[in-house]
N, C-alpha and C positions, 0 to 999 in steps of 0.2 A: 077451265081449259078452253083454249081458243084454237080453232082449226082453220087453216087456209089451204085450199087446193090450188096449185099453180103448175101448169105445164110450161115450164120456162124454156125448154129446149126441145120442141116437138119434132123438128125436122133438121137436125144439125149434123148428121153424119155425112162425111165427105162422100161425094158421088164421083165416079169416073167422068171426065169431061168427054164431050162428043168427039174430040180428036184422038182419044185413046183407042188404039187398035183393038179389035176383038181379041180376047185372050181367054183361054180356058181357065187359067189360074186366077185371073181377075173375077171371072164369073163365079168360080167356086168360093173365092173370098167373100163376094157379095152374098152368096147363098148362106155361107156360114154366119155372117153378120146377122142375117135375118132369122137364124135359128137360135141365137144366144138369148137367154133370159137373165135378167139381173133384178135384184131387189135388196135393199138394205136401209139402215138408218144411222144417223148420228144423234147423240145427245149433247147439246151445246149449252153451257151456262149462258143465261141472258146477261151478258156483260157487253155493253156497247163498245167498249174499248177494244174488244176482240173481233170487231167486224172485219177488218182487213185480213186477219188470220183465217176467219171462216170462209171468206170469199176465195182465198187461195186454196183452202181445203176442197171446196166444191169444184173449182177449176181443175185441180189435180185429179179429182175423181172423173170428171168429164173427159179429161185427156186420156186417162187409162182406158176408158170405155170407147175411145175413138170418136168422141164428139168434138165438133169445132164451133163453139158458140161465137156469135158475132159480138163486137164491142157493145152494141145496143142491148143485147140479151144479158151480158155480164153486168151492165149498168142497171138494168131492171132487177137483176138478182140482188145486187148490192143495196139498192133502194128498199126492196122488200125485206131483206134481212135486217137492215138498219131500223126499219119501222118496228119489226117484231121484237128485236132485242130491247129497244127502248121501252116499248109497251110492257114487256115482261118484267124488266128491271124495276119499272115504276110500280108495278103491282106487288112485287116481292123480290127481295135480294136472293131468294132461293129458287126463283123461276128458271126454267131452261126450255130450250127448243128441242123438239124431236123432229129432225129433218129426214123424212122418208123419201127414198128415190126408187123408181120402178120404171118399166117400159111404158112409154106414152101410148104406143100401139103394139100390144103383145104379138099380134099376128105378123108384124114386120120385124120383130126382134130389135136389135140395136139400130137398124136402119130407120126405124120409126121414131127415134129420139128418146129422151128421158123426161119423165114427169116427176115433179116434186110436190110433197105435201108437208106443210109446216104445222106442227101442233105446239102451242104454248102451254106448258104445265106450270102452274103457279106454285104448287107444293111439291116437295121432293117425294119420290117413290122408290121402290126397290129397283126399278129399272135404271135409276140414276142415283146411286147411293152416295156419291162423292159429297153432295151438299146436304145430305140428310141432317137435320138438326137433332140435337140430343133430346130424347123423350123425357128425360129427367134433368134436374138442375146439375150443371157441371160442378157446382159447389157441394153436391152431395146432400146428405140428410141432416147434418149437424148445423147449428147456428154459427154464423161467422164470429170468430173470436173478437175481431175488431168492433163489430156492432155491439156485442155484449159488453165489451170494455168501456166504450163511450157511453152507453146507457147507464152503466154503473157509476161513472164519474160525475154524472149530472145531478146526482142526489137522490132524494126519496122517490122511489119508483112510482108511487101513487100520484106524485105531482109532475112526473115527466111523461107527457103524452108522446106517442110514437106513431109515425105514418110509415108503413112498409110498402114501398112502391115496387110493383112486380113481385108480389109476395109468394107466388106459386101456391104450394099447399101448406105454407106456414112454417118453414124450417127456422125462420127468425121470429115471425109473429107469435107463434105459440110459446117459445121459451121466454120471450119478453113479457107476454101477458102473464105467464106463470110467476115471473119476478114481481108482478104487481103493476106493471105499466098499463095505462089505458092505450090500447092498440087499435088503430084503423089499418086495414090491409086492402091494397088495391090489387086485384087479380084480373088480368085481361082475358084469361081463358075461362070460359063458363064452367068447364068440368073441374078445373083447379079451384075456382071459387066455391063450387058445391062441396068439394072434398074438404076444403079449409073450414067452411062453415060447420060441416058435420064433425070434424075433428075438434074444433073449439067447443062445440056444444057437448060432445061426449066427455070432454075433460073439464067442463064447467069453467071455461076461460072466457073472459070478456074481450072478444075480438070482433070488431065490426068489419064485415067483409063488403067491399064495394067492387062490383064487377064493371070494370071500365078500362080503357087503354089510354085515358087522359086524366090529368089532375083537374077534374071538374069542380070548381069552387062551390057550385050549388049542392054538391054531394058531401062536401067536407065542412062540417059545422064549426070547426075550431082551427086555431093556429097551433102548431106543434113545436115542442122543444127539440125533437129529434126526428129527422126523416132519413130513411136508409133506402138505397137503391143499388144494390150490388150487381144486378144483372140487367140494367136498363141501357146504359151508355154503350156497352159492347154490341148491342143490337140496333143501334141507330143506323140511319141511312145516309144522312147528309148534315151539313152544318146548320141549316135552318131548324132541323129537328133538335140539334144540340141547344141552340139558343132558346127554343120554345120550352125545352125541359127545364132549363135554369130559370126562365121567367116564371113558369108555373110553380116551381119549387120555392123560389124566393117569396112568392105571394102567400104561401101557406105556412111559412116558418115564423115563429115569434121572434122579436128582436133578441139577439143572443142565441137563437136556435142553431142547431148543428145539422148539416147535411153530410152524410157519408155516402159516397158513391165509389164505384170502381170503373176504371176506364183503361183502355190500351193506349199508352202514350209512346210516341216515337222517342228513341234514345238519341241523345246528343243533337246533332244537326241533321239527322236523317229526315228527308222530305219524301213521303210516300207519293207515288204518281197515281193517276186515276185508275190504272189497272189494279194496283194494290188496294186502293180504297174500295173498288167494286168487289174484289175477291174477299177482302176482310169483312165487308158487310154480309156477304153470303155465308161466311164461316162463323159469324157471331163474334167477331173480334175487331170491330170497326176502329180504325186507327185515327188518333188525333195527335196533333203537335201541341206543344205547350203554348205556342202563340195563338193557335186556334181556340184553345181552352180559355186563355186570358181574354181574348176578344169576345167570347160568348158571355163571360162573367162581368167584365169591367163596367158596363153601363148599369149593372144591377146592384142592389144593396146586399151583395154577397162578397165575402172576403175569402180568398183561397188561402187557407192556413198552412197546410202542408200536404205532402203525398209520400207514400212509401210502398215498397214492393209487397203485393198481396202474398206471393209465395213465401217471402222471407217472414213476414209477420205471422201468417196462419200456420206455417210449419213449426214455428217456435211456441205458439200459444194454444193450438188445438190439442185435444187429447191424442195420444199415440194411435188409438184405434180409429180416429177420425182423419188421419193423414195418410195418403192424400185424400181429399174429399171424394173423388171419383176416379175411375180408371184413366180418363183422358184429360184430367184437370191440368197436370203439369205441362203436357204438350201445348194445350190451349193457352194457359196463363203465361207461359214463357215465350210465346210467339212461334213455337216450332210447328204448330199446326198450319200456320200461314207460310212459314219459311222452313220446310222440313229438312232441307239439306244444309242449313246453317247451324254451326255450333253455338254462335252467339247472335240470335236474331235481333234486328234493330228496333223491336218493340217489346213491351212487357205490360202485364196487367198491374195497375197500381191503385192503392186506396187513396182517395181524394177526400180531404176534409175541408168543408166550407162553413163559414159562420155568417149568420144574418146580422147585418149592422143597422 
């Protein structure tokens, strides 16, 4: 958490000019202004594209409170907010600013101006639930039908090694190991890694758990016939991260090996703007276009074989008791979490299959 105290408007209340005649009503007005106290706060997602909107919000507040900031003060406010929004977004797509306002000089009331304090919160809290990330996988507890199907088609399980990227507590790793696959699982969360290790040991399953948020080749002793990453691409932040993911994955697959990933793809010719991209990153549904995906894969020894709707495939192939996988899965996977007022959102979650050539 990063805190910045800034009294941006310490003395900006309009004062009567010297030419104004003495007036009991004006004197009372000034006295009332000096007796009014205010305090409040805004919770603002750290989205740099919303800077202009946030500045308008603060200017509107100051107007309501009878403050008249100078152009220089507004410029200083804009500069400070731009810096904090960028810093917060770079730290986490879930970061937000708490902008607290109060009297700069309480003894003078509103005539003493307004002071601001900015707190950058990297992780969501109950105070700002809108961007709270799901505590459990949106894919629920059951293994992905698509992952299990591809693993089965590759032949003898004992000869098909699997790398589960972003394994969580093993909803795919454990069933694959039970089928006989040698499984390595990458878990970026220490608590999840601990739980997965304990679950595998208690069931006598050979799952090697690697606690990491990158595909570190020094920790990966072999190349794999199958790599699965159902929950990685939706949580990306930018296109360099996308390129890095495919570079690292291509390096750990055997020739002919399969990568199964899920990603939110734009439908048709829809082109998401920067505001949509920032919000989609915050909500765990980072949007990609097909051109961007092709650009990330083309220089690599990976061939994009096909893609299909996650909702369509999983609804047809999961057991009845496993559908939907979680309470919010359908809103998320269909894009309605990002576009709640649209019947047909311009994005959807799709299974992507790539082959190492």
